[in-house]
C-alpha positions in Angstrom: 4.5 -11.5 -19.3 3.5 -14.7 -21.1 4.2 -13.4 -24.6 6.7 -14.8 -27.2 7.8 -13.2 -30.5 5.7 -15.6 -32.5 2.6 -14.1 -30.9 3.2 -10.9 -32.9 3.8 -10.0 -36.6 7.5 -10.9 -36.8 7.1 -10.6 -40.6 4.2 -9.5 -42.6 2.7 -10.6 -45.9 4.1 -7.5 -47.6 7.6 -8.1 -46.4 7.5 -11.8 -47.2 6.4 -10.8 -50.7 9.6 -8.8 -51.5 12.3 -10.8 -49.8 14.3 -13.8 -51.0 14.3 -17.0 -48.9 17.7 -16.2 -47.3 16.8 -12.5 -46.8 13.5 -13.5 -45.1 15.4 -15.8 -42.7 17.8 -13.0 -41.8 15.0 -10.5 -41.5 12.9 -12.8 -39.4 15.7 -13.4 -36.9 16.4 -9.7 -36.7 12.7 -8.9 -36.0 12.3 -11.7 -33.5 15.2 -10.3 -31.5 13.6 -6.8 -31.6 10.2 -8.0 -30.6 11.6 -10.1 -27.7 13.3 -7.0 -26.4 10.0 -5.1 -26.6 8.3 -7.8 -24.6 10.8 -8.0 -21.8 12.8 -4.8 -21.7 11.5 -2.2 -24.1 9.6 0.2 -21.9 12.3 0.4 -19.1 15.4 -1.8 -19.8 16.8 -1.0 -16.3 13.7 -2.2 -14.6 13.2 -5.1 -17.1 9.7 -3.8 -18.0 8.2 -4.5 -21.4 5.4 -3.1 -23.3 1.7 -4.2 -23.5 0.5 -6.5 -26.2 -1.2 -3.7 -28.2 1.9 -1.5 -28.1 4.1 -4.4 -29.3 1.7 -5.3 -32.1 1.4 -1.8 -33.4 5.2 -1.2 -33.1 5.8 -4.4 -35.1 3.5 -3.4 -37.9 4.8 0.2 -38.1 8.5 -0.7 -38.1 7.9 -3.4 -40.7 6.4 -0.7 -42.9 9.4 1.5 -42.2 11.8 -1.2 -43.2 10.0 -1.8 -46.5 10.1 1.9 -47.2 13.9 1.9 -46.6 14.4 -1.1 -49.0 12.6 0.9 -51.7 15.0 3.8 -51.2 18.1 1.6 -51.2 17.0 -0.5 -54.1 17.0 -3.7 -52.1 17.1 -5.4 -48.7 19.2 -3.9 -45.9 19.2 -3.8 -42.1 21.4 -0.8 -42.0 18.7 1.8 -41.2 20.3 5.1 -40.5 19.0 8.2 -38.7 18.8 9.8 -42.1 16.4 7.1 -43.2 14.2 7.8 -40.2 14.3 11.6 -40.8 13.4 11.2 -44.4 10.6 8.8 -43.6 9.2 11.4 -41.1 9.4 14.1 -43.7 7.4 12.0 -46.2 4.9 11.2 -43.5 4.4 14.9 -42.8 2.8 15.4 -46.2 0.5 12.5 -46.2 -3.2 12.6 -45.4 -2.8 10.3 -42.5 -4.1 11.4 -39.1 -2.0 13.2 -36.5 -2.5 10.2 -34.3 -1.1 7.8 -36.9 1.9 10.0 -37.5 2.7 10.4 -33.8 2.3 6.6 -33.2 4.5 5.8 -36.2 7.2 8.2 -34.8 7.0 6.5 -31.4 7.4 3.0 -33.0 10.5 4.0 -34.9 12.0 5.6 -31.8 11.5 2.3 -30.0 13.4 0.5 -32.9 16.3 2.9 -32.5 16.2 2.6 -28.8 16.6 -1.2 -29.2 19.5 -0.7 -31.5 21.1 1.6 -29.0 20.7 -0.8 -26.1 21.5 -4.0 -27.9 23.6 -3.1 -30.9 25.8 -0.2 -29.6 24.1 2.3 -31.9 22.9 5.8 -31.1 19.3 6.6 -30.2 17.4 8.6 -32.7 16.0 12.1 -32.0 13.5 13.2 -34.6 13.9 16.6 -36.3 10.2 17.2 -35.8 7.5 15.9 -33.5 3.9 15.0 -34.1 1.2 15.6 -31.6 -1.5 12.8 -31.3 -4.0 15.1 -29.7 -5.2 18.6 -30.0 -5.5 18.9 -26.2 -3.8 17.5 -23.1 -6.6 15.2 -22.4 -7.2 11.6 -23.6 -7.8 11.0 -27.3 -10.6 8.4 -26.9 -13.4 9.6 -24.8 -17.0 9.1 -23.8 -19.0 11.9 -22.2 -21.0 11.2 -19.1 -24.2 11.1 -21.1 -22.6 8.7 -23.6 -21.5 6.5 -20.7 -25.1 6.3 -19.6 -26.3 5.4 -23.1 -23.6 2.7 -23.5 -24.7 1.3 -20.1 -28.3 1.1 -21.2 -27.3 -0.3 -24.6 -25.3 -3.1 -22.9 -28.5 -4.0 -21.0 -30.3 -4.5 -24.3 -27.4 -5.8 -26.5 -28.2 -9.1 -28.2 -31.6 -9.4 -26.4 -34.5 -11.0 -28.1 -38.3 -11.2 -27.3 -39.3 -13.7 -24.6 -40.1 -17.2 -26.1 -43.6 -17.4 -24.7 -44.5 -14.0 -26.1 -44.0 -15.0 -29.7 -46.3 -16.5 -32.2 -45.3 -19.7 -34.0 -44.3 -17.7 -37.1 -42.3 -15.2 -35.0 -40.5 -18.1 -33.2 -39.5 -19.6 -36.6 -37.9 -16.3 -37.6 -36.1 -15.9 -34.3 -35.0 -19.6 -34.4 -33.3 -18.9 -37.7 -31.6 -15.9 -36.1 -30.4 -17.9 -33.1 -29.2 -20.7 -35.3 -26.9 -18.4 -37.1 -25.9 -16.6 -34.0 -24.9 -19.7 -32.1 -23.6 -21.7 -35.1 -26.0 -24.6 -34.8 -28.8 -26.2 -36.9 -32.2 -24.4 -36.7 -33.8 -27.7 -35.6 -31.5 -27.8 -32.5 -32.5 -24.4 -31.2 -34.4 -24.7 -27.9 -36.1 -22.4 -25.4 -32.8 -22.5 -23.5 -31.2 -20.7 -26.3 -33.6 -17.8 -25.7 -32.3 -17.5 -22.1 -28.7 -17.7 -23.4 -29.4 -14.9 -25.9 -30.7 -12.7 -23.1 -27.8 -13.5 -20.8 -25.6 -11.2 -18.7 -22.2 -11.7 -20.2 -22.0 -8.6 -22.3 -23.8 -6.5 -19.7 -21.4 -7.5 -17.0 -18.4 -7.0 -19.2 -19.4 -3.5 -20.3 -20.6 -2.4 -16.9 -17.5 -3.6 -15.2 -15.3 -1.8 -17.7 -17.3 1.4 -17.3 -16.7 1.2 -13.6 -13.2 -0.1 -13.4 -11.8 1.4 -16.6 -10.5 -2.0 -17.6 -7.8 -2.0 -20.3 -8.2 -4.6 -23.1 -5.5 -6.8 -21.6 -7.3 -6.7 -18.2 -10.6 -7.8 -19.9 -8.5 -10.6 -21.4 -7.0 -11.6 -18.1 -10.0 -11.1 -15.9 -10.7 -14.1 -13.6 -13.6 -15.2 -11.5 -11.4 -14.9 -8.5 -11.2 -11.1 -9.0 -14.9 -10.6 -8.3 -15.9 -9.8 -4.7 -19.6 -9.1 -5.1 -20.3 -8.9 -1.4 -18.0 -5.9 -1.0 -18.7 -4.5 -4.5 -15.1 -4.5 -5.7 -12.6 -6.2 -8.1 -9.5 -7.5 -6.4 -6.8 -7.6 -9.1 -3.6 -9.3 -8.0 -0.2 -8.1 -9.0 0.5 -11.0 -11.3 -2.7 -10.2 -13.3 -2.5 -6.4 -13.4 -1.6 -4.9 -16.8 1.6 -3.2 -15.5 2.4 -5.9 -12.9 2.9 -3.1 -10.3 0.8 -4.2 -7.3 -2.4 -5.6 -6.0 -5.4 -3.4 -6.7 -8.9 -3.0 -5.1 -11.2 -1.3 -7.6 -14.7 -0.1 -6.7 -17.9 -1.1 -8.5 -21.4 0.3 -8.4 -24.2 -1.8 -6.8 -25.7 -2.1 -10.2 -22.5 -3.6 -11.7 -22.0 -5.9 -8.8 -25.5 -7.2 -9.3 -24.9 -7.8 -13.0 -21.7 -9.6 -12.2 -23.4 -11.9 -9.7 -26.1 -12.7 -12.3 -23.4 -13.5 -14.8 -21.4 -15.7 -12.4 -24.6 -17.7 -11.8 -25.3 -18.0 -15.5 -21.7 -18.7 -16.4 -21.9 -22.1 -14.6 -24.4 -23.3 -17.1 -22.0 -23.1 -20.1 -19.6 -26.0 -20.9 -17.0 -23.7 -22.4 -16.2 -22.4 -18.9 -15.7 -25.8 -17.4 -12.2 -25.8 -15.8 -11.6 -22.3 -16.9 -10.8 -19.2 -14.7 -11.5 -16.6 -17.4 -14.4 -14.4 -16.4 -15.5 -13.8 -20.0 -14.9 -15.8 -23.2 -16.0 -15.3 -26.8 -18.3 -17.7 -28.5 -15.2 -19.6 -29.8 -14.0 -20.0 -26.2 -11.2 -17.4 -26.5 -10.5 -14.5 -24.2 -11.6 -11.1 -25.5 -8.9 -8.9 -27.1 -8.6 -5.4 -28.4 -10.2 -6.0 -31.9 -13.2 -7.9 -30.6 -13.8 -5.3 -27.8 -13.6 -2.5 -30.3 -16.2 -4.2 -32.5 -18.4 -4.6 -29.4 -18.1 -0.9 -28.5 -18.9 0.3 -32.0 -22.0 -1.9 -32.1 -23.1 -0.5 -28.7 -22.5 3.0 -30.0 -24.7 2.2 -33.0 -27.5 0.9 -30.8 -27.2 3.9 -28.5 -27.3 6.4 -31.3 -23.7 7.7 -30.5 -22.0 8.9 -33.7 -18.5 7.4 -34.2 -17.6 9.1 -37.5 -14.3 11.0 -37.3 -13.7 9.6 -33.8 -11.0 7.2 -32.7 -13.0 4.6 -30.9 -11.4 1.7 -29.0 -12.1 0.0 -25.6 -9.8 2.7 -24.1 -12.7 5.2 -24.6 -14.4 3.5 -21.6 -11.2 3.8 -19.5 -10.6 7.4 -20.4 -14.2 8.3 -19.6 -13.8 6.8 -16.1 -10.7 9.0 -15.6 -12.3 12.2 -16.7 -15.6 11.7 -14.9 -13.9 10.6 -11.7 -11.6 13.6 -11.7 -14.5 15.9 -12.2 -16.6 14.3 -9.5 -13.8 13.6 -7.0 -10.1 14.3 -7.5 -6.9 13.1 -9.1 -6.2 10.8 -6.1 -9.4 8.9 -6.6 -8.8 8.7 -10.3 -5.2 7.4 -9.7 -6.5 4.6 -7.4 -9.5 3.6 -9.6 -7.4 3.4 -12.8 -4.5 1.7 -11.1 -1.9 4.3 -12.1 1.7 4.0 -10.7 2.7 7.6 -11.8 0.9 10.8 -10.9 1.9 12.1 -14.3 -0.2 9.5 -16.1 -3.3 10.6 -14.0 -2.6 14.3 -14.8 -4.0 13.9 -18.3 -7.4 13.8 -16.8 -7.0 17.2 -15.0 -8.8 19.0 -17.8 -11.8 20.5 -16.0 -13.6 22.9 -18.3 -12.8 26.5 -17.8 -16.4 27.3 -16.9 -16.3 24.8 -14.0 -13.1 26.4 -12.7 -14.7 29.8 -13.0 -17.6 28.6 -10.9 -15.2 27.2 -8.3 -13.5 30.6 -8.1 -16.9 32.2 -7.5 -17.6 29.8 -4.6 -14.1 30.4 -3.2 -14.8 34.1 -2.9 
């Protein structure tokens, strides 16, 4: 897995602010044990399968908040969190203005906590008195329509681009130099024509187009390697050790357009020192792999450029993945979606079997 408890919020600023020194040591040890279990065993203890980075991070934050709520109820620090605590916390959550998604995810996080207590501390698992739905339908919560996918693809082609150096007047070049100096973190006097080419590069385009084709999870963008790319055959070859679920080797189809963009990026990538000796396919300006928060910011910026409203929508990188699943199911079938999205279970793929009723009615007409 490659994670350790210290990679996650074992304690938070809020909990550190209310605990004594000895209480904090005790709480930190308790939490580190819990997070280690989430990493290596949490999802399926019998198969020794842990959760993803995002799930562990979210669980850590939400359970820390639950602990602090319990301390307020008890008038001080305690690690004896009963089922009654959990039930009362859910009851209070019910009457908040938080979204249904937040409520459902909080409930799941607390269930994971009591599952750990059951497996490791000989306690009983918790069954909530009520359940929260994180979606009003059976389909994915984060979603781009086919038209929005096209707009995002075009926006990725333009994202970060600037006018060609030779087409600018001296005054315009001065303004753009100031922009590039800020963008690349260097003095204005050191900006060269090469920086123009760098600004118009293929990194973001290839990253976005590949994700729109392959439905890359954030952790897969983070782990993506040059060795995955097979431009000649138009596929990504993701080995088992790099796959998000560590479940097998995958061959994922790409469009000719995406394959061409990847080839252009691979050629360009060789020009940048930060990639020397590195296998990562994409790195941030700081030389780090992309992660969920940076990918979400990128998607929101692309939506802004494409004129796609994001108000009242949950928008993360998974929107690209879910759009692949829904579109592939409509265009082909669940078997194709299962293979393209690298699902182990048919049940996971079934969430995309939400063909609109009018399409089904048309199918019935054709069937006679």
